[in-house]
Each structure stands twice: as structure tokens, then as C-alpha cells.
VOGU-3710 file (C-alpha; in Angstrom, 3 decimals, decimal comma):
1> msiftskrvi> -114,813/121,152/-97,368  -118,299/121,698/-98,925  -120,431/118,888/-100,154  -119,851/120,031/-103,709  -116,069/119,934/-103,294  -116,281/116,473/-101,685  -118,283/115,211/-104,651  -115,675/116,528/-107,109  -112,893/114,725/-105,213  -114,858/111,503/-105,169
11> lalgtsaaiv> -115,536/111,777/-108,879  -111,877/112,447/-109,594  -110,767/109,490/-107,555  -113,308/107,297/-109,281  -112,123/108,388/-112,724  -108,471/107,666/-111,811  -109,387/104,194/-110,578  -111,260/103,493/-113,801  -108,225/104,507/-115,850  -105,930/102,238/-113,863
21> aaapvvaqti> -108,356/99,359/-114,176  -108,589/99,844/-117,902  -104,808/99,962/-118,455  -103,533/96,813/-120,178  -101,299/94,484/-118,179  -97,942/94,185/-119,878  -96,475/90,698/-119,377  -92,730/90,659/-118,807  -90,636/87,650/-119,812  -87,918/87,124/-117,258
31> gytdrnvvil> -84,691/85,241/-117,961  -81,719/84,515/-115,779  -77,996/83,821/-116,275  -74,577/84,756/-115,020  -72,268/86,570/-117,409  -69,094/84,885/-116,135  -70,589/81,432/-116,335  -71,491/82,081/-119,935  -67,914/83,194/-120,762  -66,505/80,192/-118,934
41> ntaafktgla> -68,510/77,739/-121,072  -67,795/79,339/-124,473  -65,685/77,544/-127,073  -63,457/80,606/-127,370  -62,602/80,501/-123,656  -61,968/76,728/-123,553  -59,886/76,753/-126,720  -57,983/79,876/-125,594  -57,032/78,309/-122,270  -55,918/75,102/-123,976
51> qidqqfaqnl> -53,700/77,078/-126,357  -52,214/79,089/-123,493  -51,449/75,916/-121,547  -49,685/74,577/-124,649  -47,752/77,752/-125,303  -46,627/78,081/-121,705  -46,186/74,378/-120,963  -42,635/74,956/-119,745  -43,763/77,652/-117,325  -46,476/75,366/-115,943
61> qqmaqkeqem> -44,006/72,527/-115,522  -41,564/74,743/-113,643  -44,344/76,121/-111,469  -45,370/72,602/-110,543  -41,796/71,730/-109,580  -41,488/74,838/-107,440  -44,865/74,115/-105,766  -43,600/70,657/-104,920  -40,330/72,068/-103,529  -42,335/74,582/-101,429
71> atllapldan> -44,623/71,820/-100,104  -41,583/69,792/-99,093  -40,077/72,779/-97,293  -43,256/73,612/-95,437  -44,346/70,066/-94,484  -41,989/69,779/-91,440  -43,395/73,049/-90,048  -46,867/71,548/-89,739  -46,350/70,247/-86,189  -49,977/69,135/-85,611
81> rdgdlseqei> -50,329/67,699/-89,161  -53,595/69,524/-89,807  -52,554/70,619/-93,299  -52,546/74,266/-92,335  -49,712/76,390/-90,914  -50,603/78,516/-87,892  -48,886/81,831/-87,098  -46,904/80,081/-84,387  -45,739/77,360/-86,770  -44,674/79,952/-89,362
91> aaapkatvdr> -42,888/82,002/-86,688  -40,883/78,883/-85,716  -39,663/78,296/-89,292  -35,904/78,476/-89,854  -34,703/81,614/-91,634  -33,274/79,540/-94,452  -36,690/77,989/-95,081  -38,415/81,396/-95,021  -35,885/82,829/-97,410  -36,227/79,930/-99,849
101> vtvlngemqq> -40,009/80,058/-99,794  -39,826/83,812/-100,515  -37,579/83,189/-103,504  -39,860/80,412/-104,777  -42,926/82,658/-104,476  -41,222/85,347/-106,547  -40,092/82,905/-109,213  -43,601/81,467/-109,478  -45,188/84,864/-109,890  -42,811/85,621/-112,745
111> lqapilysrl> -43,663/82,344/-114,417  -47,366/82,859/-113,949  -47,491/86,512/-115,144  -47,580/85,830/-118,898  -50,108/83,036/-118,422  -52,382/85,304/-116,422  -52,156/88,166/-118,937  -53,043/85,826/-121,784  -56,028/84,452/-119,887  -57,219/87,958/-119,065
121> yvveqintqy> -56,902/88,921/-122,729  -59,060/85,945/-123,723  -61,737/86,942/-121,190  -61,765/90,576/-122,308  -62,188/89,715/-125,990  -65,224/87,533/-125,186  -66,549/90,157/-122,799  -66,594/92,786/-125,493  -68,925/90,644/-127,594  -71,210/89,709/-124,743
131> dpaqatvvka> -73,618/92,670/-124,899  -74,335/92,253/-128,629  -74,879/88,547/-128,084  -77,198/89,294/-125,201  -79,191/91,721/-127,351  -79,669/89,042/-129,970  -80,838/86,473/-127,430  -83,191/88,980/-125,745  -84,807/89,822/-129,052  -85,145/86,217/-130,114
141> kkvsvilkpd> -86,661/85,096/-126,828  -88,575/88,308/-126,206  -87,012/88,763/-122,798  -87,592/92,015/-120,973  -85,773/91,363/-117,689  -82,586/89,417/-116,963  -81,627/88,529/-113,409  -78,818/86,620/-111,783  -79,753/83,140/-110,480  -79,300/84,134/-106,842
151> alvyapesad> -81,881/86,859/-107,254  -84,656/84,355/-108,064  -86,943/82,292/-105,851  -88,498/80,324/-108,682  -88,002/80,090/-112,422  -88,713/77,397/-115,028  -85,868/75,845/-116,983  -86,876/77,799/-120,047  -85,908/81,011/-118,249  -82,205/79,969/-118,172
161> ltdalvaeld> -80,477/81,931/-120,942  -77,030/80,453/-120,396  -77,045/77,931/-123,265  -78,561/80,420/-125,695  -75,891/83,027/-124,838  -73,083/80,477/-125,129  -74,404/79,345/-128,510  -74,624/82,955/-129,730  -71,089/83,781/-128,604  -69,770/80,571/-130,160
171> ktipqvaitp> -71,289/81,770/-133,405  -70,064/85,346/-133,261  -66,647/84,829/-131,639  -65,635/81,163/-132,003  -61,967/81,859/-131,378  -59,808/84,590/-129,856  -56,167/85,584/-129,854  -54,101/84,572/-126,827  -51,241/87,106/-127,181  -52,056/90,612/-125,914
181> pqgwqpqrrt> -50,763/93,528/-127,967  -47,794/95,507/-126,747  -48,684/97,625/-123,716  -52,111/96,095/-123,275  -53,651/96,376/-119,841  -56,844/94,595/-118,771  -59,926/96,512/-117,826  -61,013/96,409/-114,175  -64,160/94,450/-115,014  -62,027/91,882/-116,878
191> vaayqqieew> -59,903/91,286/-113,783  -62,986/90,960/-111,577  -64,621/88,512/-114,037  -61,494/86,387/-114,279  -61,089/86,214/-110,523  -64,567/84,662/-110,256  -63,934/82,388/-113,236  -60,663/81,237/-111,714  -62,449/80,351/-108,441  -64,979/78,282/-110,311
201> mqfdamlrqq> -62,294/76,522/-112,318  -60,355/75,675/-109,139  -63,547/74,397/-107,457  -64,431/72,342/-110,555  -60,916/70,881/-110,683  -61,141/69,927/-106,993  -64,470/68,153/-107,552  -63,100/66,256/-110,535  -60,059/65,174/-108,562  -62,154/63,974/-105,690
211> qqqqggaata> -64,471/62,065/-107,977  -61,585/60,438/-109,798  -60,077/59,319/-106,489  -63,461/57,815/-105,628  -63,631/56,068/-108,954  -66,575/58,047/-110,198  -67,368/59,580/-113,516  -66,116/63,009/-114,561  -68,217/65,911/-113,375  -70,177/68,091/-115,724
221> pvqqpaadqg> -68,822/71,505/-116,769  -69,188/74,329/-114,287  -72,720/75,634/-114,219  -74,315/78,573/-112,427  -76,476/77,973/-109,348  -79,876/77,242/-110,842  -82,988/78,917/-109,630  -85,537/76,824/-107,842  -87,561/75,062/-110,504  -90,227/73,710/-108,200
231> r> -88,874/70,136/-108,200
//
């Protein structure tokens, strides 16, 4: 490479560096939330579940009775009283017990099916309105990036978009139907969302039960894992 060529390369590199240095820095406002936690805390979801429980009260009562019968049948099989049946303990179960448990499981699934479909329908209706609600919140708060809480190392409380999204959905879809139309089938993402929501509800119910047994106050509604806020 000649000295003239080298000078041209150096000049070109210098010009590029100057352009980069002169480029304005665009600040990005980052928010975080979890879509399923937002749905779980909406008025439409809470009201929908309450209406479903009321409509299928008889199903729920029968399911509770069958669960109790199943627990009574399985209790004697727990030889070491650890609250869990091992493969050996199950293998030692009388055939009559196994047959009855199988029947009870089938009956409980039939009783639960319409409840599950109604809950899935509630989730799907809210889910269809989530993206428009998110767009409104993003515009109002000038957010350019949204992450899940577990993707953050640090974020201030103001970055949490959950309450804003819940409020927007409560405004746009305050109530939903609980009876699916004929032939309706839930979308795959609806099933996945409800599975996580169901896990959170079960965990929340367990915490409430434990706290009540300990004589404590009721726990707060289920919330997403918050990002570290430097406290």
C-alpha cells in the first residue's frame, strides 16, 4: 500500500468516526410486564371467573365430593404417611380401589370440562384486546421497549406497566361473556396462557390458605416477579 493510499484510508476512517460521534443518541424508555399477570388482574377476568363458579356451582360441589372420596380411598395406601404415593404403594393398591379411582377421575373430568372451556373463553376474549390496550399504554408512556420482569436486572417502579395495562383493559373490555359459541375451540396461545394463570391461582390460593391457618391477613392479589428496584 502506497503512502497516498494509506492517507486515504486514514481520512476515510476519520470521517466515519466523526459521523458516528455526531449522531444523536436516541433514549429508549423501557417498560416491563407479564401479559398473563395483566389478564389475571383485570376486572373482566375476575368477574368472569366468579360468574362461572356461580353457573357451575353444582359441578364444583360434585367435584369436591369426588375429590374427598378419592382422598379417602387413597389414604390407606400411603404406608409411610408422607402424603405422597410411591410406585410401590400404587402397585399394592387393591383392584377395586384402582377401578373406583379411575371412575372418579373420569367423572371429575366430565364435570370440569364446561368450567375449563368457559374460563378459556374468558381469557381469549381479554387476550384479543390486549395488543390494542398495549399500544395505547405504549403511546401514552412513550415506551419503546417492553420486557418481561425476569429479563431485567434493574428497573424503577415507574417502568412497571402492569397497572396501566390493567386499567386500560378494564376500560376497553370491562366484562366478557362466559358461554362459548357453538363449536368454539380455544387458540393454542389461550391454552398456554390459561395454564400459567391456573398455576398462579393455585399458588395464590395455597398462600392464602396457609396464612389463614396461621391467623394472618389475606395476601395481596397475584403479582408478577418484580425487577430489582435497587432497594
